[in-house]
Backbone as a chain_set.jsonl record, in Angstrom:
{"seq": "MNGRARMATQVAHELFIGDIPKGTENIRHTCDNPGCVNPEHLIAGTVKENAADREGRDRGNHPSKLTDHDVLWIRWFHANGKASYREIGRAFRIRWDHVRDVVKRKAWKHLK", "coords": {"N": [[-19.451, 38.297, -2.353], [-16.999, 40.668, -2.019], [-16.807, 40.692, -4.817], [-16.846, 38.003, -5.508], [-18.496, 34.834, -5.814], [-19.706, 33.247, -2.993], [-20.093, 30.722, -0.454], [-22.822, 30.878, 1.766], [-22.446, 30.009, 4.395], [-19.679, 30.204, 4.7], [-19.294, 32.976, 4.47], [-20.792, 33.856, 6.693], [-19.271, 32.675, 8.738], [-16.803, 34.02, 8.422], [-17.599, 36.711, 8.834], [-18.683, 36.767, 11.45], [-17.24, 35.031, 13.126], [-14.56, 34.779, 12.324], [-11.579, 34.603, 10.267], [-11.403, 31.758, 8.102], [-9.635, 29.024, 9.115], [-6.488, 27.979, 7.682], [-6.267, 24.946, 5.839], [-8.698, 23.964, 6.499], [-11.392, 23.056, 4.805], [-14.119, 23.037, 4.853], [-17.207, 24.306, 6.227], [-18.671, 23.307, 9.054], [-21.782, 22.139, 10.483], [-23.063, 22.327, 13.63], [-25.65, 21.974, 14.313], [-26.752, 20.282, 12.497], [-28.15, 21.168, 10.277], [-28.042, 21.898, 7.075], [-28.683, 24.325, 5.792], [-28.402, 26.298, 7.651], [-27.129, 29.369, 8.907], [-26.429, 30.419, 11.285], [-24.061, 31.786, 13.328], [-23.392, 30.649, 15.78], [-23.707, 27.994, 15.386], [-21.816, 27.129, 13.63], [-18.726, 25.681, 12.637], [-15.352, 25.527, 11.62], [-13.856, 23.037, 9.549], [-12.325, 19.998, 8.302], [-12.721, 18.173, 5.19], [-12.806, 15.479, 5.817], [-13.56, 15.518, 8.54], [-16.088, 16.631, 8.282], [-17.373, 14.613, 6.824], [-17.292, 12.58, 8.733], [-18.965, 13.69, 10.678], [-21.384, 13.666, 9.231], [-21.792, 10.895, 8.803], [-21.882, 10.051, 11.447], [-24.285, 11.075, 12.191], [-25.968, 9.6, 10.758], [-26.564, 10.365, 8.084], [-25.376, 9.872, 5.744], [-24.441, 8.636, 2.443], [-25.435, 5.474, 1.844], [-24.395, 2.127, 1.113], [-25.856, 0.572, -1.735], [-28.835, -1.39, -1.724], [-29.272, -3.012, -3.745], [-28.798, -5.772, -5.978], [-26.662, -7.125, -8.573], [-28.356, -8.512, -10.273], [-30.843, -7.308, -9.658], [-30.404, -4.745, -10.696], [-30.152, -5.238, -13.437], [-32.781, -6.111, -13.957], [-34.204, -3.775, -13.307], [-33.298, -2.027, -15.309], [-34.286, -3.424, -17.537], [-37.092, -3.376, -17.071], [-37.554, -0.601, -17.32], [-36.577, -0.03, -19.923], [-38.361, -1.439, -21.468], [-40.705, -0.149, -21.072], [-42.32, -0.896, -18.949], [-42.714, 0.105, -16.377], [-42.724, 3.101, -14.357], [-40.118, 5.303, -13.069], [-40.774, 5.819, -10.389], [-42.584, 3.733, -9.774], [-40.938, 1.508, -10.129], [-39.039, 2.099, -8.192], [-40.599, 1.868, -5.843], [-41.143, -0.868, -5.932], [-38.601, -1.981, -5.592], [-37.843, -0.854, -3.285], [-36.356, 1.547, -3.181], [-35.255, 4.926, -3.76], [-36.823, 6.993, -6.277], [-35.025, 8.576, -7.726], [-32.687, 7.178, -7.517], [-33.309, 4.961, -9.016], [-33.473, 6.214, -11.526], [-30.767, 6.96, -11.827], [-29.611, 4.435, -12.012], [-30.804, 3.471, -14.356], [-29.864, 5.341, -16.241], [-27.248, 4.793, -16.13], [-25.558, 6.119, -14.379], [-25.157, 5.173, -11.965], [-24.025, 1.988, -10.928], [-22.351, 1.499, -13.114], [-20.631, -0.419, -14.027], [-22.06, -2.606, -14.892], [-23.144, -4.029, -17.857]], "CA": [[-18.653, 39.038, -1.385], [-15.766, 41.154, -2.658], [-16.814, 40.349, -6.229], [-16.808, 36.547, -5.713], [-19.586, 34.035, -5.271], [-19.245, 32.522, -1.798], [-21.102, 29.991, 0.298], [-23.343, 31.688, 2.867], [-21.83, 29.575, 5.653], [-18.324, 30.765, 4.749], [-19.429, 34.407, 4.739], [-21.213, 33.999, 8.087], [-18.115, 32.346, 9.581], [-15.821, 35.101, 8.331], [-18.13, 37.948, 9.398], [-19.016, 36.699, 12.869], [-16.295, 34.215, 13.895], [-13.217, 35.149, 11.909], [-11.072, 33.927, 9.073], [-11.436, 30.304, 8.084], [-8.246, 28.583, 9.238], [-5.886, 27.223, 6.58], [-6.378, 23.5, 5.995], [-10.091, 23.583, 6.747], [-12.084, 23.335, 3.552], [-15.558, 23.011, 5.053], [-17.829, 24.86, 7.416], [-19.543, 22.248, 9.566], [-22.964, 22.595, 11.22], [-23.315, 21.555, 14.847], [-27.101, 21.778, 14.404], [-27.131, 19.314, 11.467], [-29.051, 21.806, 9.322], [-27.145, 22.442, 6.06], [-29.039, 25.682, 5.392], [-28.224, 27.21, 8.777], [-25.98, 30.286, 8.889], [-26.264, 30.942, 12.634], [-22.648, 31.631, 13.675], [-23.232, 29.789, 16.957], [-23.812, 26.605, 14.947], [-20.823, 26.888, 12.584], [-17.321, 25.466, 12.981], [-14.527, 25.167, 10.466], [-13.35, 21.68, 9.635], [-11.837, 19.375, 7.074], [-13.68, 17.322, 4.487], [-12.882, 14.233, 6.584], [-14.363, 15.783, 9.737], [-17.466, 16.829, 7.835], [-17.894, 13.284, 6.484], [-17.493, 11.868, 9.995], [-20.196, 14.267, 11.247], [-22.506, 13.186, 8.428], [-21.989, 9.472, 9.086], [-22.263, 9.941, 12.855], [-25.698, 11.457, 12.29], [-26.654, 8.679, 9.842], [-27.069, 11.114, 6.938], [-24.492, 9.605, 4.616], [-24.88, 7.749, 1.368], [-25.151, 4.104, 2.245], [-24.322, 1.224, -0.035], [-27.138, 0.182, -2.304], [-29.389, -2.684, -1.358], [-29.506, -3.723, -4.988], [-27.834, -6.751, -6.487], [-26.472, -7.018, -10.022], [-29.583, -9.035, -10.875], [-31.861, -6.256, -9.516], [-30.072, -3.653, -11.617], [-30.522, -5.679, -14.79], [-34.237, -6.083, -14.041], [-34.633, -2.37, -13.333], [-33.031, -1.508, -16.656], [-35.203, -4.085, -18.462], [-38.426, -2.81, -16.847], [-37.62, 0.75, -17.869], [-36.369, -0.074, -21.376], [-39.543, -2.018, -22.105], [-41.877, 0.654, -20.734], [-43.182, -1.644, -18.032], [-42.982, 0.836, -15.14], [-42.053, 4.393, -14.19], [-39.067, 5.322, -12.037], [-41.411, 5.729, -9.064], [-43.123, 2.378, -9.602], [-39.779, 0.616, -9.95], [-38.481, 2.429, -6.877], [-41.44, 1.248, -4.808], [-40.974, -2.322, -6.006], [-37.283, -2.368, -5.105], [-37.641, -0.124, -2.029], [-35.313, 2.563, -3.337], [-35.793, 6.203, -4.234], [-36.993, 7.092, -7.733], [-33.841, 9.147, -8.36], [-31.692, 6.103, -7.601], [-33.725, 4.194, -10.209], [-33.043, 7.012, -12.688], [-29.315, 6.84, -11.957], [-29.326, 3.071, -12.472], [-31.231, 3.394, -15.759], [-28.987, 6.184, -17.063], [-25.903, 4.266, -15.904], [-24.758, 6.978, -13.5], [-24.869, 4.227, -10.889], [-23.852, 0.627, -11.426], [-21.775, 1.657, -14.463], [-19.873, -1.616, -14.405], [-22.93, -3.604, -15.519], [-23.521, -3.743, -19.257]], "C": [[-17.329, 39.401, -2.042], [-15.666, 40.712, -4.115], [-16.768, 38.865, -6.538], [-18.06, 35.897, -5.16], [-19.028, 33.223, -4.105], [-20.401, 31.77, -1.179], [-21.531, 30.859, 1.478], [-22.712, 31.301, 4.2], [-20.416, 30.13, 5.799], [-18.363, 32.249, 5.092], [-19.817, 34.624, 6.198], [-20.048, 33.716, 9.03], [-17.122, 33.51, 9.587], [-16.316, 36.385, 8.984], [-18.269, 37.893, 10.914], [-18.026, 35.927, 13.728], [-14.867, 34.623, 13.599], [-12.811, 34.382, 10.67], [-11.178, 32.414, 9.217], [-9.996, 29.822, 8.107], [-7.759, 27.806, 8.016], [-6.007, 25.732, 6.885], [-7.783, 23.029, 6.329], [-10.907, 24.025, 5.545], [-13.589, 23.483, 3.727], [-15.968, 23.825, 6.268], [-18.857, 23.824, 7.843], [-20.675, 22.864, 10.379], [-23.163, 21.729, 12.456], [-24.787, 21.234, 15.007], [-27.612, 20.761, 13.395], [-28.163, 19.869, 10.489], [-28.19, 22.499, 8.265], [-27.45, 23.879, 5.635], [-28.798, 26.724, 6.466], [-26.986, 28.088, 8.594], [-25.796, 30.959, 10.249], [-24.818, 30.724, 13.058], [-22.402, 30.735, 14.893], [-23.256, 28.309, 16.595], [-22.714, 26.211, 13.954], [-19.433, 26.677, 13.168], [-16.573, 25.068, 11.716], [-14.021, 23.744, 10.658], [-12.888, 21.177, 8.292], [-12.961, 18.577, 6.412], [-13.883, 16.03, 5.278], [-13.728, 14.416, 7.847], [-15.838, 15.954, 9.378], [-18.119, 15.484, 7.491], [-18.17, 12.477, 7.746], [-18.755, 12.383, 10.7], [-21.418, 13.682, 10.559], [-22.81, 11.722, 8.757], [-22.443, 9.265, 10.529], [-23.725, 10.281, 13.091], [-26.563, 10.627, 11.351], [-27.306, 9.41, 8.677], [-26.249, 10.834, 5.682], [-25.145, 8.764, 3.544], [-24.47, 6.341, 1.751], [-25.138, 3.203, 1.025], [-25.715, 0.774, -0.47], [-27.542, -1.193, -1.819], [-29.59, -3.555, -2.592], [-28.41, -4.738, -5.269], [-27.651, -6.49, -7.979], [-27.749, -7.447, -10.749], [-30.703, -7.984, -10.824], [-31.641, -5.144, -10.54], [-30.448, -4.026, -13.044], [-32.03, -5.683, -14.975], [-34.766, -4.654, -14.12], [-34.446, -1.793, -14.726], [-33.975, -2.13, -17.683], [-36.609, -3.508, -18.335], [-38.553, -1.444, -17.494], [-37.516, 0.723, -19.391], [-37.597, -0.583, -22.111], [-40.837, -1.302, -21.714], [-42.824, -0.006, -19.757], [-43.555, -0.857, -16.782], [-42.199, 2.145, -15.129], [-40.938, 4.268, -13.154], [-39.681, 5.125, -10.651], [-41.952, 4.329, -8.797], [-41.995, 1.377, -9.363], [-39.17, 0.847, -8.576], [-39.272, 1.794, -5.746], [-41.231, -0.263, -4.777], [-39.647, -2.776, -5.397], [-36.899, -1.661, -3.801], [-36.424, 0.792, -2.08], [-35.967, 3.83, -3.861], [-35.862, 6.223, -5.759], [-35.744, 7.638, -8.404], [-32.689, 8.138, -8.414], [-32.016, 5.216, -8.807], [-33.251, 4.915, -11.461], [-31.538, 6.86, -12.909], [-28.893, 5.463, -12.442], [-29.635, 2.964, -13.966], [-30.276, 4.166, -16.664], [-27.508, 5.842, -16.891], [-24.973, 5.266, -15.2], [-24.366, 6.178, -12.264], [-24.794, 2.846, -11.519], [-23.323, 0.647, -12.862], [-21.112, 0.38, -14.958], [-20.738, -2.685, -15.071], [-23.335, -3.175, -16.916], [-24.937, -4.169, -19.523]], "O": [[-16.626, 38.533, -2.559], [-14.579, 40.395, -4.598], [-16.662, 38.486, -7.704], [-18.618, 36.35, -4.161], [-17.985, 32.583, -4.235], [-21.56, 32.142, -1.362], [-20.696, 31.502, 2.115], [-22.468, 32.163, 5.044], [-20.001, 30.487, 6.902], [-17.568, 32.727, 5.901], [-19.24, 35.478, 6.871], [-19.855, 34.434, 10.012], [-16.658, 33.928, 10.648], [-15.533, 37.084, 9.626], [-17.996, 38.884, 11.593], [-17.97, 36.141, 14.939], [-14.058, 34.793, 14.511], [-13.591, 33.618, 10.101], [-11.058, 31.869, 10.314], [-9.213, 30.166, 7.222], [-8.523, 27.069, 7.394], [-5.868, 25.306, 8.032], [-8.031, 21.828, 6.43], [-11.086, 25.219, 5.303], [-14.265, 24.002, 2.839], [-15.194, 24.011, 7.208], [-19.787, 23.503, 7.102], [-20.547, 23.972, 10.9], [-23.405, 20.527, 12.341], [-25.144, 20.323, 15.754], [-28.791, 20.406, 13.428], [-28.963, 19.115, 9.937], [-27.658, 23.578, 8.523], [-26.555, 24.58, 5.163], [-28.973, 27.917, 6.218], [-25.93, 27.61, 8.181], [-25.086, 31.959, 10.355], [-24.38, 29.577, 13.142], [-21.335, 30.135, 15.022], [-22.87, 27.463, 17.402], [-22.688, 25.072, 13.487], [-19.012, 27.396, 14.074], [-17.103, 24.362, 10.858], [-13.787, 23.302, 11.782], [-13.042, 21.848, 7.272], [-14.011, 18.344, 7.01], [-15.008, 15.544, 5.396], [-14.531, 13.545, 8.18], [-16.721, 15.476, 10.09], [-19.279, 15.248, 7.828], [-19.172, 11.766, 7.821], [-19.523, 11.595, 11.254], [-22.369, 13.256, 11.215], [-23.968, 11.361, 8.966], [-23.286, 8.41, 10.803], [-24.329, 9.834, 14.066], [-27.747, 10.912, 11.17], [-28.448, 9.125, 8.315], [-26.425, 11.504, 4.665], [-26.25, 8.25, 3.714], [-23.289, 6.06, 1.957], [-25.794, 3.488, 0.024], [-26.622, 0.622, 0.348], [-26.7, -2.047, -1.541], [-30.028, -4.701, -2.488], [-27.261, -4.581, -4.855], [-28.404, -5.72, -8.575], [-28.163, -6.814, -11.72], [-31.421, -7.786, -11.804], [-32.586, -4.669, -11.169], [-31.004, -3.206, -13.775], [-32.519, -5.299, -16.037], [-35.666, -4.36, -14.906], [-35.345, -1.143, -15.258], [-34.422, -1.445, -18.603], [-37.25, -3.187, -19.336], [-39.556, -1.158, -18.148], [-38.293, 1.39, -20.074], [-37.844, -0.198, -23.254], [-41.931, -1.791, -21.992], [-44.016, 0.301, -19.745], [-44.598, -1.114, -16.182], [-41.169, 2.286, -15.788], [-40.83, 3.26, -12.455], [-39.167, 4.354, -9.84], [-41.787, 3.803, -7.696], [-42.095, 0.509, -8.496], [-38.825, -0.106, -7.878], [-38.697, 1.248, -4.805], [-41.151, -0.86, -3.704], [-39.577, -3.829, -4.763], [-35.796, -1.836, -3.282], [-35.591, 0.815, -1.175], [-37.099, 3.804, -4.345], [-35.074, 5.568, -6.441], [-35.416, 7.232, -9.519], [-31.813, 8.245, -9.272], [-31.119, 4.777, -9.526], [-32.687, 4.291, -12.36], [-31.086, 6.657, -14.037], [-27.929, 5.334, -13.197], [-28.837, 2.437, -14.741], [-29.921, 3.688, -17.742], [-26.633, 6.516, -17.436], [-23.759, 5.252, -15.405], [-23.369, 6.474, -11.606], [-25.439, 2.582, -12.534], [-23.796, -0.103, -13.716], [-21.041, 0.131, -16.162], [-20.213, -3.575, -15.74], [-23.819, -2.06, -17.112], [-25.43, -4.01, -20.64]]}, "num_chains": 1, "name": "protein.A"}
């Protein structure tokens, strides 16, 4: 839009509702559907308000159920070729991409 890449929700808000008020960095969805651009479902808000919406709908990132000991085992299993990310994830009841992040030290960085 006007030579700039823009989020579809921002464009929909500006076209159908009006300018996004200063101090509001996010366009929130009252329908809880991040892909929605229906102007009736969009409201401007702050990052903090958006986070509160997300948590209120139980869609936030919740603390890991893993312990330090679990993380060390996950890394050992992977390093020794004992199991895939998916197999490890099933064993520890976490998503495979969380296993990947643990193995690649994107998560639990503090453990050596």
